[in-house]
Legacy VTK file of the C-alpha trace (Angstrom):
# vtk DataFile Version 3.0
C-alpha trace
ASCII
DATASET POLYDATA
POINTS 161 float
64.992 318.565 -17.498
66.413 322.000 -18.665
65.992 323.006 -22.153
69.547 324.562 -22.416
71.231 324.630 -25.558
73.783 322.254 -23.986
71.368 319.529 -23.397
70.081 319.951 -27.055
73.404 319.769 -28.426
74.264 316.604 -26.296
71.047 314.648 -27.511
71.988 315.615 -31.140
75.437 314.292 -30.556
74.313 311.011 -29.215
71.763 310.433 -31.892
74.443 311.260 -34.617
77.067 309.093 -32.952
74.338 306.158 -32.573
73.425 306.640 -36.291
77.045 306.506 -37.361
77.577 303.185 -35.414
75.664 301.057 -37.699
77.421 297.839 -38.867
79.213 299.074 -42.315
78.886 295.462 -43.138
75.224 295.179 -43.217
73.729 294.667 -46.907
71.820 297.106 -48.385
69.432 295.057 -49.624
67.436 291.907 -47.792
66.452 290.290 -51.063
68.392 288.463 -54.233
65.742 289.190 -56.796
63.879 292.255 -57.720
60.992 289.693 -58.193
61.205 288.534 -54.647
57.641 287.782 -53.620
58.388 288.695 -49.846
60.024 292.067 -51.002
57.182 292.788 -53.125
54.293 291.848 -50.481
56.421 294.207 -47.778
55.676 297.006 -50.288
52.107 296.290 -50.772
52.521 294.456 -54.154
51.547 291.076 -55.480
53.864 289.243 -57.549
50.925 287.760 -59.445
49.960 291.318 -60.570
53.424 292.079 -62.042
53.560 290.452 -65.370
57.510 291.327 -65.672
57.990 289.134 -62.665
56.194 285.980 -64.899
59.117 283.833 -65.646
57.084 282.033 -68.090
56.712 284.871 -70.438
59.499 285.468 -72.842
61.694 288.725 -72.060
60.540 291.083 -74.490
56.892 290.452 -73.066
58.076 290.847 -69.681
60.053 293.963 -70.724
57.085 295.320 -72.545
54.857 294.909 -69.572
56.963 296.940 -67.496
57.740 299.590 -69.562
54.107 300.017 -70.424
53.431 300.028 -66.465
56.052 302.882 -65.869
55.041 306.623 -66.243
57.566 308.820 -68.438
58.674 310.489 -65.036
59.486 307.080 -63.694
61.408 306.079 -66.981
63.517 309.203 -67.216
64.359 308.942 -63.346
65.324 305.397 -63.992
68.127 306.310 -66.601
70.147 307.844 -63.971
73.128 306.481 -62.244
71.831 306.703 -58.643
67.961 306.304 -59.012
65.108 306.103 -56.834
63.577 303.197 -58.314
59.931 303.088 -58.990
58.311 301.598 -55.832
54.543 301.907 -57.375
55.642 299.013 -59.691
58.162 297.134 -57.454
61.308 298.524 -58.859
64.016 298.906 -56.064
66.110 302.037 -55.824
69.359 301.400 -57.361
72.839 302.807 -57.905
74.179 301.539 -61.338
77.499 302.973 -60.689
78.178 300.372 -58.109
78.904 297.194 -60.047
82.563 297.349 -60.767
82.159 296.702 -64.226
84.820 298.836 -65.206
87.221 297.490 -62.367
87.583 299.114 -58.991
89.670 302.230 -59.058
90.179 305.378 -57.018
89.685 307.977 -59.685
85.842 308.869 -58.891
82.901 307.931 -61.104
83.126 306.593 -64.585
86.297 305.489 -66.328
88.578 308.710 -66.108
92.030 307.933 -67.941
94.982 309.924 -67.126
98.031 309.372 -64.715
96.610 307.363 -62.276
94.906 304.665 -64.538
95.884 305.101 -67.929
93.547 302.629 -69.382
91.154 300.004 -68.424
88.491 297.473 -70.104
84.869 299.512 -70.055
81.841 297.606 -70.735
78.559 299.569 -71.198
76.534 300.098 -67.848
74.493 297.097 -66.688
70.981 299.084 -67.684
72.475 299.134 -71.113
73.829 295.803 -71.219
70.614 294.160 -69.488
68.377 296.039 -72.119
69.820 294.028 -74.840
68.477 290.939 -73.512
71.502 289.208 -75.054
72.541 286.536 -72.840
75.667 285.567 -74.650
76.988 288.992 -74.344
76.430 288.893 -70.561
78.325 285.825 -70.468
80.949 287.387 -72.750
81.530 290.442 -70.179
81.575 288.248 -67.332
84.189 286.099 -68.655
86.130 289.271 -69.588
86.008 290.682 -66.116
86.879 287.088 -64.716
89.939 287.022 -66.429
90.871 290.544 -65.522
90.683 289.668 -61.900
92.134 286.102 -62.324
95.311 287.617 -63.959
96.231 289.409 -60.792
98.329 287.555 -58.794
96.377 287.503 -55.265
99.496 286.328 -52.876
101.316 289.648 -53.251
99.826 293.097 -54.229
103.129 295.066 -53.432
103.657 295.679 -57.260
100.488 297.390 -57.324
101.423 300.284 -55.187
LINES 1 162
161 0 1 2 3 4 5 6 7 8 9 10 11 12 13 14 15 16 17 18 19 20 21 22 23 24 25 26 27 28 29 30 31 32 33 34 35 36 37 38 39 40 41 42 43 44 45 46 47 48 49 50 51 52 53 54 55 56 57 58 59 60 61 62 63 64 65 66 67 68 69 70 71 72 73 74 75 76 77 78 79 80 81 82 83 84 85 86 87 88 89 90 91 92 93 94 95 96 97 98 99 100 101 102 103 104 105 106 107 108 109 110 111 112 113 114 115 116 117 118 119 120 121 122 123 124 125 126 127 128 129 130 131 132 133 134 135 136 137 138 139 140 141 142 143 144 145 146 147 148 149 150 151 152 153 154 155 156 157 158 159 160
């Protein structure tokens, strides 16, 4: 086989085309919970060794076990919107800005108020909300988002254009 630039280009083009042909509806994650025993085992971890996964412990103890097991660098990295996780202790990567907590809009990251979207309900980011360990707050936010979505008439979206 010739090693001409044309063959190299065609090979590269084929690989790029195949990579881009992946099903866009394929879920990003193959687990439902961070403390999924199968997911952890695949990463070489045992759920029994991770106290933050022990549902018999109070939230405070679980959070303390998790934060005590993280390095300072891991803690700092987890504060970002798009983080790499902490695989060493079983925390997967996550994009905190993908939760649609502030509604779905086409104005970029964050709640940017202006001509396109003059205002919106804005709740704290999930990492901030969950760190409160306040289940009634979680429920209230869910009810607020649910009302917002149920208020829009789903039959006819022409008024939204």
